[in-house]
ZADOFI-569607 format. One record per residue (C-alpha): residue number from 1; residue in one letter; z, x, y. Coordinates in Angstrom, 3 decimals, decimal comma, m for minus. Layout:
[NUM A [Z X Y]]
...
REM end
This chain:
[1 M [m83,069 m108,207 m164,077]]
[2 S [m84,075 m110,729 m166,649]]
[3 G [m87,977 m111,928 m167,771]]
[4 K [m88,767 m108,438 m168,939]]
[5 Y [m87,399 m106,984 m172,691]]
[6 V [m86,692 m103,839 m172,884]]
[7 I [m86,285 m101,462 m176,051]]
[8 A [m82,461 m100,839 m177,509]]
[9 R [m82,386 m97,997 m179,808]]
[10 F [m80,193 m96,002 m182,191]]
[11 E [m81,104 m92,755 m184,314]]
[12 Y [m78,743 m91,765 m187,123]]
[13 K [m79,056 m89,456 m189,608]]
[14 G [m83,092 m89,173 m189,421]]
[15 H [m83,398 m92,686 m188,901]]
[16 R [m84,485 m94,220 m185,620]]
[17 F [m84,323 m97,889 m185,363]]
[18 E [m85,321 m100,194 m182,491]]
[19 I [m85,403 m103,854 m181,532]]
[20 L [m87,223 m105,691 m178,636]]
[21 V [m84,241 m107,121 m176,487]]
[22 N [m83,617 m109,338 m173,056]]
[23 P [m81,703 m106,758 m171,096]]
[24 D [m79,483 m108,594 m169,506]]
[25 L [m77,656 m110,166 m172,605]]
[26 A [m78,255 m106,795 m174,273]]
[27 L [m75,526 m105,395 m171,557]]
[28 K [m73,144 m107,818 m172,406]]
[29 V [m73,265 m107,220 m176,037]]
[30 K [m72,713 m103,385 m174,686]]
[31 E [m69,486 m104,852 m172,985]]
[32 G [m68,163 m106,374 m175,632]]
[33 K [m69,394 m109,949 m174,813]]
[34 Q [m70,539 m112,822 m177,091]]
[35 V [m74,087 m114,050 m176,807]]
[36 N [m76,649 m116,105 m178,347]]
[37 I [m78,767 m113,840 m180,933]]
[38 D [m81,470 m115,788 m181,153]]
[39 E [m81,977 m115,516 m176,747]]
[40 L [m81,443 m111,956 m176,861]]
[41 L [m83,786 m110,907 m179,486]]
[42 V [m87,608 m110,739 m178,651]]
[43 G [m88,772 m111,545 m181,758]]
[44 D [m86,831 m110,419 m185,337]]
[45 I [m88,580 m107,388 m186,029]]
[46 V [m86,696 m103,816 m186,575]]
[47 Y [m88,591 m101,255 m186,079]]
[48 K [m89,062 m97,270 m186,683]]
[49 D [m90,788 m97,305 m183,870]]
[50 A [m91,981 m100,502 m181,270]]
[51 R [m94,795 m98,823 m179,270]]
[52 K [m96,274 m98,389 m182,521]]
[53 G [m95,411 m101,432 m184,236]]
[54 L [m94,104 m99,466 m187,305]]
[55 K [m91,378 m101,432 m188,547]]
[56 A [m87,838 m100,381 m190,440]]
[57 S [m87,423 m101,023 m194,423]]
[58 P [m84,963 m102,954 m195,790]]
[59 E [m83,499 m100,288 m197,821]]
[60 S [m83,381 m97,704 m194,562]]
[61 L [m81,294 m101,003 m192,766]]
[62 K [m79,143 m101,638 m195,722]]
[63 S [m78,251 m97,528 m196,224]]
[64 V [m77,026 m97,149 m192,444]]
[65 F [m75,637 m100,564 m191,629]]
[66 G [m74,698 m101,977 m194,748]]
[67 T [m77,040 m105,261 m194,778]]
[68 D [m80,903 m105,990 m193,466]]
[69 D [m79,786 m109,086 m191,672]]
[70 I [m81,449 m108,714 m188,574]]
[71 K [m79,155 m110,158 m186,021]]
[72 K [m76,243 m108,117 m187,601]]
[73 V [m78,109 m104,564 m187,102]]
[74 A [m79,461 m105,679 m183,312]]
[75 V [m75,853 m106,259 m182,276]]
[76 E [m75,062 m102,771 m184,080]]
[77 I [m78,330 m101,256 m182,802]]
[78 I [m77,586 m102,277 m178,894]]
[79 K [m73,709 m101,432 m179,580]]
[80 R [m74,273 m98,326 m180,972]]
[81 G [m77,048 m97,311 m179,316]]
[82 E [m79,059 m97,100 m175,861]]
[83 I [m80,961 m99,598 m173,968]]
[84 H [m83,911 m98,249 m172,358]]
[85 L [m84,016 m99,949 m168,797]]
[86 T [m86,744 m99,305 m166,048]]
[87 A [m85,958 m97,660 m162,860]]
[88 E [m85,599 m100,539 m161,149]]
[89 Q [m83,448 m102,150 m163,644]]
[90 R [m81,397 m99,154 m163,900]]
[91 R [m80,893 m99,362 m159,826]]
[92 K [m80,118 m103,112 m159,869]]
[93 L [m77,328 m102,503 m162,565]]
[94 L [m75,893 m99,499 m161,120]]
[95 E [m75,600 m101,372 m157,637]]
[96 L [m74,024 m104,458 m159,665]]
[97 K [m71,914 m102,668 m161,370]]
[98 K [m70,570 m100,661 m158,480]]
[99 R [m70,051 m103,808 m156,592]]
[100 Q [m67,763 m105,118 m159,561]]
[101 V [m66,237 m101,480 m159,361]]
[102 I [m65,003 m102,135 m155,372]]
[103 N [m63,966 m105,253 m155,703]]
[104 L [m61,369 m104,379 m158,619]]
[105 I [m60,429 m101,336 m156,866]]
[106 A [m59,851 m103,261 m153,631]]
[107 K [m57,914 m105,556 m155,678]]
[108 N [m55,501 m103,588 m157,364]]
[109 V [m54,543 m101,122 m154,420]]
[110 I [m52,629 m100,224 m151,045]]
[111 D [m52,286 m97,431 m148,929]]
[112 P [m48,990 m96,493 m149,637]]
[113 K [m47,986 m95,507 m146,485]]
[114 T [m49,060 m99,170 m144,579]]
[115 K [m48,478 m101,477 m148,167]]
[116 L [m51,412 m102,797 m146,909]]
[117 P [m54,827 m103,435 m148,960]]
[118 I [m57,458 m101,177 m148,346]]
[119 P [m60,900 m103,335 m147,210]]
[120 P [m63,733 m102,370 m149,774]]
[121 K [m65,613 m100,662 m147,266]]
[122 R [m63,517 m97,804 m147,010]]
[123 I [m63,517 m97,758 m150,783]]
[124 E [m66,771 m97,372 m150,718]]
[125 L [m67,295 m94,574 m148,240]]
[126 A [m64,635 m92,649 m150,133]]
[127 M [m66,187 m93,015 m153,520]]
[128 E [m69,187 m91,627 m151,897]]
[129 Q [m67,468 m88,806 m150,193]]
[130 A [m65,574 m88,175 m153,537]]
[131 R [m69,149 m88,037 m155,647]]
[132 V [m68,273 m90,930 m157,949]]
[133 S [m70,644 m91,617 m160,550]]
[134 I [m70,736 m94,934 m162,083]]
[135 D [m71,597 m95,697 m165,771]]
[136 P [m73,923 m98,833 m165,649]]
[137 F [m73,358 m99,437 m169,009]]
[138 K [m69,081 m99,556 m169,189]]
[139 P [m66,608 m102,419 m168,135]]
[140 P [m65,157 m102,029 m164,518]]
[141 E [m61,740 m101,786 m166,305]]
[142 A [m62,902 m98,605 m168,255]]
[143 Q [m63,710 m96,456 m165,375]]
[144 F [m60,621 m97,937 m162,982]]
[145 E [m58,290 m94,544 m163,460]]
[146 E [m61,065 m91,559 m163,405]]
[147 I [m62,542 m93,564 m159,734]]
[148 I [m58,706 m94,068 m158,344]]
[149 S [m57,688 m90,677 m159,450]]
[150 K [m61,255 m89,199 m158,068]]
[151 I [m61,145 m91,104 m154,364]]
[152 S [m56,981 m90,347 m154,136]]
[153 R [m58,440 m86,831 m152,922]]
[154 I [m60,327 m88,700 m149,909]]
[155 I [m57,814 m91,510 m149,125]]
[156 P [m54,399 m92,328 m149,596]]
[157 I [m54,116 m94,852 m152,054]]
[158 K [m52,079 m96,552 m155,053]]
[159 V [m51,965 m98,910 m157,550]]
[160 A [m49,704 m101,517 m156,435]]
[161 K [m47,949 m105,061 m157,131]]
[162 A [m46,800 m107,556 m154,471]]
[163 Y [m44,105 m110,051 m155,298]]
[164 I [m44,525 m112,872 m153,216]]
[165 A [m42,269 m116,029 m152,814]]
[166 V [m44,212 m119,193 m152,168]]
[167 K [m42,693 m122,832 m150,870]]
[168 I [m45,144 m125,802 m151,556]]
[169 P [m44,551 m128,922 m150,200]]
[170 P [m43,620 m131,892 m152,428]]
[171 Q [m47,095 m133,742 m151,734]]
[172 Y [m48,771 m130,944 m153,194]]
[173 S [m46,276 m128,863 m155,743]]
[174 G [m48,126 m130,840 m158,555]]
[175 K [m51,576 m129,570 m157,504]]
[176 A [m50,459 m126,206 m156,461]]
[177 Y [m48,340 m125,659 m159,872]]
[178 K [m51,604 m125,613 m161,596]]
[179 I [m53,555 m122,807 m159,910]]
[180 L [m50,480 m120,333 m160,058]]
[181 P [m51,221 m118,959 m163,692]]
[182 S [m54,569 m118,000 m162,085]]
[183 L [m53,186 m115,945 m159,105]]
[184 G [m50,565 m113,897 m160,754]]
[185 T [m47,429 m113,635 m162,793]]
[186 I [m44,917 m116,624 m162,316]]
[187 K [m41,496 m115,025 m162,474]]
[188 R [m39,109 m117,446 m161,175]]
[189 T [m39,760 m121,331 m160,597]]
[190 N [m37,710 m123,663 m159,134]]
[191 W [m38,055 m127,322 m158,073]]
[192 L [m36,052 m128,255 m155,144]]
[193 S [m34,747 m132,199 m154,793]]
[194 D [m37,053 m133,198 m152,524]]
[195 G [m39,720 m132,204 m154,998]]
[196 S [m40,745 m128,844 m153,289]]
[197 L [m41,595 m126,160 m155,452]]
[198 L [m40,608 m122,252 m154,601]]
[199 V [m42,164 m119,856 m156,773]]
[200 E [m41,730 m116,117 m157,271]]
[201 L [m45,502 m114,570 m158,185]]
[202 E [m46,446 m111,194 m158,962]]
[203 I [m49,605 m110,417 m158,051]]
[204 P [m52,084 m107,386 m157,634]]
[205 A [m51,055 m106,124 m154,091]]
[206 G [m54,579 m106,039 m152,960]]
[207 M [m55,055 m110,123 m153,453]]
[208 Q [m52,135 m111,191 m150,589]]
[209 D [m54,770 m112,520 m148,484]]
[210 E [m56,942 m113,764 m151,431]]
[211 V [m53,898 m115,822 m152,656]]
[212 I [m52,363 m116,879 m149,566]]
[213 D [m55,722 m118,431 m149,028]]
[214 R [m56,238 m120,202 m152,345]]
[215 L [m52,774 m121,707 m151,708]]
[216 N [m53,514 m123,030 m148,318]]
[217 K [m56,728 m124,396 m149,149]]
[218 V [m54,770 m126,484 m151,841]]
[219 T [m51,858 m127,406 m149,614]]
[220 H [m53,649 m127,898 m146,581]]
[221 G [m52,411 m124,815 m144,594]]
[222 S [m48,843 m126,177 m145,440]]
[223 T [m47,355 m122,933 m147,913]]
[224 Q [m45,083 m120,950 m146,896]]
[225 V [m45,205 m117,411 m148,199]]
[226 K [m43,186 m114,614 m147,935]]
[227 I [m43,698 m111,135 m148,783]]
[228 L [m40,546 m109,818 m150,876]]
[229 H [m41,881 m106,015 m151,665]]
[230 V [m44,978 m104,368 m152,724]]
[231 R [m44,233 m101,589 m155,048]]
REM end
């Protein structure tokens, strides 16, 4: 999507403000992420009409934003206004956001009948059947509940946590312990006399296979895992 600037526009009480921005970085700002403002902005001008080259006055900036600092104003324009993407940029963004949403759902849900994770492809098909609309400018987390509600009419689905017990051999326990917080919430830890590590983890239910795979990579396949319950 990068390589071409786009216009970010904000209109307020008869004033219009436009800036030229890098679309990838502007979208990150829209999602609340920190970016390098110098890389975000194409030029250092706030326009009232970018296509005509008409600049916004410092007075109008101060009256609306409380400052005429270009960098501060630019962030506000992006957060409060619209980013005018090309059709191709929008298509790519929608596809990317769709993948992110599907992956987020797949990690956090199960089939309540089988207690098993739901494959991403099945989730995607359910989204299509439910005619789910993805908002390209909203983080996946902000769309999660609404989409779950819609696809629950198509397939049995439940947001759930899995509780697993993990036993790690002594030669790998130190290394494995370092990555455990990134896999889930540690509920209980017990170091055995031989140096083995027993851990109870709470993880998103759809991540059971991923967590087991990551632990087995660290322990060369010697991790023992027991699913305690899913709820």
